[in-house]
C-alpha positions in Angstrom: 125.2 90.4 17.2 127.3 92.6 14.9 131.0 92.8 14.6 131.4 96.5 13.9 129.1 97.0 10.9 125.5 98.1 10.4 123.1 95.2 9.9 123.4 91.6 10.8 126.4 89.3 10.4 126.4 85.6 9.7 127.2 83.4 12.6 129.3 80.3 11.8 129.3 79.0 15.4 125.6 78.5 16.1 122.5 78.7 13.9 118.9 77.6 13.9 116.7 75.9 11.4 113.0 75.3 11.1 111.8 72.1 9.4 108.3 70.8 9.1 106.4 67.9 7.3 107.8 65.2 5.2 108.6 62.8 8.0 110.0 65.3 10.5 108.8 64.9 14.1 106.9 68.0 15.1 107.0 70.1 18.2 110.6 69.5 19.3 113.8 71.4 19.7 117.2 69.8 19.2 120.2 71.5 20.7 120.7 75.0 22.1 123.1 77.9 21.9 124.8 79.7 24.8 123.1 82.5 26.7 123.9 85.2 24.0 123.1 82.9 21.0 126.6 83.0 19.7 127.9 79.4 20.0 126.2 76.0 19.9 126.2 74.5 23.4 124.0 71.4 23.5 123.4 68.5 21.1 125.7 70.0 18.5 125.3 68.7 14.9 127.4 69.2 11.8 126.0 70.6 8.5 126.9 67.1 7.1 124.4 65.6 9.5 121.7 68.1 8.4 122.4 67.3 4.7 122.3 63.5 5.5 118.9 64.0 7.3 117.4 66.0 4.5 118.5 63.5 1.9 117.1 60.7 4.0 113.7 62.5 4.2 113.8 62.8 0.4 114.3 59.0 0.2 118.0 59.1 -0.8 120.9 57.3 1.0 123.6 59.9 1.3 126.3 57.3 1.4 125.2 55.9 -2.0 124.8 59.3 -3.6 128.4 59.6 -4.9 130.1 61.1 -8.0 133.6 60.9 -9.3 135.6 64.1 -9.3 139.4 64.6 -9.4 139.9 60.8 -9.3 138.0 60.6 -6.0 134.5 59.4 -5.1 132.8 62.3 -3.5 129.4 63.0 -1.9 127.4 65.9 -0.5 128.1 64.8 3.1 131.8 64.1 2.3 133.1 61.2 4.4 130.9 62.2 7.4 127.3 62.8 8.1 124.8 60.8 10.1 121.0 61.0 9.9 119.7 62.9 13.0 117.3 60.1 14.1 115.8 62.3 16.8 114.4 64.6 14.1 112.5 61.8 12.3 108.8 61.0 13.0 
């Protein structure tokens, strides 16, 4: 889908990702987009959930992986993020 330019645009409303190995359950699809592939429609997840899941697969607890910045404890998944248990083997 293009918004008036030549080439492809980035879609912030629905995207796909392919993950394999390292504790990921194979042969499954989680979620879906609408009929034209523009917006997420089923089993929506946030990018924080994806980050939390990848960190979990690397053996890191995203809630404990914090650093201090501007007088505030911060982490990659901010104050959100849940491991997508359905994706784990």
